C-alpha positions in Angstrom: -15.0 -1.7 -27.0 -16.7 1.6 -26.4 -14.5 4.6 -26.9 -15.0 5.9 -23.4 -13.8 2.6 -21.9 -10.8 2.5 -24.3 -9.9 6.0 -23.3 -10.3 5.2 -19.6 -7.9 2.3 -19.9 -5.5 4.3 -21.9 -5.4 6.9 -19.2 -4.8 4.2 -16.6 -2.0 2.7 -18.6 -0.4 6.1 -18.7 -0.7 6.3 -14.9 0.9 2.8 -14.6 3.7 3.6 -17.0 3.0 0.5 -18.9 1.0 -0.1 -22.1 -0.4 -3.6 -22.5 0.0 -5.6 -25.6 -3.0 -7.6 -24.5 -5.6 -5.2 -22.8 -7.8 -8.1 -21.8 -5.3 -8.9 -19.1 -5.7 -5.3 -17.6 -9.5 -5.5 -17.8 -9.4 -8.9 -16.0 -7.1 -7.5 -13.4 -9.7 -4.7 -12.7 -12.7 -7.1 -12.5 -13.7 -7.8 -8.8 -14.9 -11.4 -8.1 -18.3 -10.1 -7.0 -19.1 -9.3 -10.6 -18.9 -13.0 -11.6 -21.0 -14.0 -8.6 -23.5 -11.3 -9.3 -23.8 -12.2 -13.0 -24.3 -15.9 -12.2 -22.1 -16.8 -15.1 -18.4 -17.5 -15.8 -16.9 -14.0 -15.9 -13.1 -13.7 -15.8 -12.1 -11.9 -12.6 -8.8 -11.0 -10.8 -8.3 -13.6 -8.2 -5.9 -15.8 -10.2 -4.0 -12.7 -11.3 -3.9 -11.5 -7.7 -2.3 -14.9 -6.7 0.3 -14.6 -9.3 0.9 -10.9 -8.7 1.5 -11.5 -5.0 4.4 -13.9 -5.8 5.9 -11.5 -8.5 5.6 -8.5 -6.1 7.4 -10.4 -3.3 10.2 -11.5 -5.7 10.6 -8.0 -7.2 10.9 -6.4 -3.8 13.1 -9.1 -2.4 15.5 -8.6 -5.3 15.6 -4.8 -4.8 16.3 -5.3 -1.1 18.9 -8.0 -1.7 20.6 -5.7 -4.2 20.6 -2.5 -2.2 21.5 -4.0 1.2 24.3 -6.5 0.7 25.3 -6.5 4.4 21.9 -7.4 5.7 21.1 -11.1 6.6 18.0 -13.1 5.9 16.2 -12.1 9.1 16.4 -8.3 8.6 15.6 -8.6 5.0 12.5 -10.7 5.7 11.3 -8.1 8.3 12.0 -5.3 5.9 9.9 -6.9 3.1 7.0 -7.5 5.5 7.0 -3.9 6.6 7.0 -2.6 3.0 4.5 -5.2 1.5 1.3 -5.2 3.4 -2.3 -4.7 2.7 -2.3 -1.0 3.9 0.7 -0.1 1.7 -0.7 -1.9 -1.3 -4.1 -0.2 -0.8 -2.3 3.2 -0.7 -0.6 2.4 -3.9 -3.9 1.6 -5.5 -5.4 4.9 -4.3 -2.4 6.8 -5.6 -2.8 5.1 -9.0 -6.6 5.5 -8.8 -7.2 1.8 -9.5 -10.4 1.8 -7.4 -12.0 4.2 -9.9 -11.4 1.5 -12.6 -12.6 -1.5 -10.6 -15.6 -3.4 -12.1 -17.8 -4.4 -9.2 -21.2 -5.9 -8.7 -24.0 -3.6 -7.7 -24.1 -4.9 -4.2 -20.3 -4.5 -3.7 -20.5 -1.0 -5.2 -23.4 -0.1 -2.7 -21.3 -1.5 0.3 -18.3 0.8 -0.5 -16.3 -1.9 -2.1 -14.4 0.5 -4.5 -12.6 1.9 -1.4 -12.2 -1.3 0.7 -8.5 -1.9 1.7 -8.7 -5.5 0.8 -10.2 -4.9 -2.7 -7.6 -2.1 -3.3 -4.7 -4.3 -2.2 -6.0 -7.2 -4.3 -6.3 -5.2 -7.5 -2.8 -3.8 -7.1 -1.4 -7.4 -6.9 -3.6 -8.4 -9.9 -2.2 -5.5 -11.9 1.3 -6.7 -11.1 0.4 -10.2 -12.2 -1.2 -8.9 -15.5 2.0 -6.9 -16.3 4.1 -10.0 -15.6 2.0 -12.1 -18.1 2.0 -9.3 -20.7 5.6 -8.1 -20.5 7.6 -10.5 -18.3 9.4 -10.1 -15.0 11.4 -7.1 -16.0 8.3 -5.1 -16.8 6.6 -6.2 -13.6 9.6 -5.5 -11.4 10.1 -2.1 -13.1 6.5 -1.2 -12.3 6.9 -2.4 -8.7 10.2 -0.5 -8.2 8.7 2.7 -9.6 5.8 2.4 -7.2 7.9 1.8 -4.1 10.3 4.5 -5.1 7.3 6.9 -5.2 6.3 5.8 -1.7 9.5 5.1 0.1 12.2 6.9 -2.0 15.2 5.1 -3.2 15.4 2.7 -0.2 18.9 4.0 0.7 18.2 3.0 4.3 15.6 1.1 6.3 13.7 1.9 9.5 14.7 0.3 12.7 12.4 -2.7 12.3 12.5 -3.7 15.9 11.9 -0.2 17.4 10.3 2.2 14.8 8.9 4.4 17.6 12.5 4.8 19.1 13.9 5.7 15.7 11.1 8.2 14.9 11.7 9.9 18.3 15.4 10.1 17.6 14.9 11.6 14.2 12.4 14.2 15.4 14.5 15.2 18.5 17.4 16.2 16.3 15.5 19.5 15.8 13.2 19.7 18.7 13.0 18.3 22.2 9.3 17.5 22.0 8.6 13.8 21.6 5.9 12.5 19.1 2.4 11.9 20.5 0.4 8.9 19.6 -3.4 8.9 19.6 -5.6 5.7 19.3 -8.4 7.0 17.0 -10.6 3.9 16.8 -10.9 0.3 18.1 -13.0 -2.0 15.9 -13.8 -5.7 15.7 -15.1 -8.2 18.2 -13.3 -8.7 21.6 -11.3 -11.7 20.3 -10.1 -9.9 17.2 -9.7 -6.2 17.9 -8.0 -3.8 15.4 -6.6 -0.5 16.7 -6.1 2.6 14.5 -3.5 5.1 15.5 -2.2 8.5 14.4 1.2 10.0 15.4 1.6 13.8 15.8 4.5 16.0 16.3 4.2 19.7 17.1 0.6 19.6 16.1 1.3 18.0 12.7 0.1 14.6 11.7 3.1 12.6 10.6 1.6 9.1 10.0 -1.1 6.5 10.7 -1.3 2.8 11.2 -3.4 -0.1 12.3 -2.6 -3.2 14.4 -4.0 -6.0 16.6 -2.9 -4.2 19.6 -2.2 -0.6 20.7 1.5 -1.3 20.5 1.4 -2.7 17.1 -0.8 0.2 15.9 1.6 2.7 17.3 4.5 0.9 15.6 2.7 0.9 12.3 2.0 4.6 12.6 5.8 5.3 13.4 6.8 3.3 10.3 4.4 5.3 8.2 5.8 8.6 9.6 9.4 7.4 9.0 8.6 6.6 5.4 6.9 10.0 4.9 10.0 11.8 6.5 12.4 9.8 4.4 10.7 10.7 1.1 10.4 14.3 2.3 6.8 14.8 1.5 4.8 17.9 2.5 3.3 16.9 5.8 -0.1 18.2 6.8 0.4 21.5 8.5 -1.3 22.8 11.6 -3.4 19.6 12.2 -3.9 19.6 15.9 -3.6 16.5 17.8 -6.7 15.6 19.8 -6.3 16.3 23.4 -3.0 17.4 24.9 0.2 16.7 23.0 2.0 15.0 25.8 
C-alpha cells in the first residue's frame, strides 16, 4: 500500500476513534459501488457492509434509547429512533468525520458530485459501522455509534416532542423572547408526484436549523427537530444570518 494511502487511512482511524485490525474492511467500506461497475470487474464495494451496518446502527441506538428512557413505551421509542437515524443525520455524521474525502468513486460518479451526495454519505457511514462490527464486535461498533450521536445530540438526557417539534421549539425559544420562530421554504424539488421541500427555521435573524420533507409541514417539522438538537447540544449557532423576507 502506498505510504500516502496508509497515512490517509491512519488519519481517518484517528477521526473515527477506532483502529482496524484488518484495514481491508475499512477500505471496502470506503469503496462506492460505482467503482466496481466502472472497472467492469469484481471489485469489493460497500453495499454489503452498508446492509450490515444499518442493522448494527439500529440495534446500538435502540439499546441506548432503551437504557436511557426506561419509562418510554415501544411507540415513543420507535419514533425517537426514526428521528435520530435518517439519511440526513447519517450524511451529516459522514461530513463531520470527513468520510466523503476518503470515498473511492468511479470517474463518472466523481464528476457528478457523488462525493457529497446525501445517499452516498449516509451509506458510507453505515458501511463503516458494519466494518467496525466485523473487525471489533458489537461493543466496538456501538461505542463508535454512541460517540457519534453524543457529538450530535448530546447525552440524550431528554427527547424532543416527537408529535409536535414546532410547538416544543416555540416554547423553548419563548422562554427568553416573545418572538416566535420563522420558517422559510428555501426550495422545492422533484416531479409533481414526488416533491421534496427544503426548509430553514430562523429566530431573531439567526438560522437555528434546516430540514427536508415530502410536504411543507414535514419539512418544517424536520427543521424544528434540527433546531432542537442544536439547542440541546448548545452549539454556537450562526450569528446575524438574516432570514429572507420579513421575520413574521
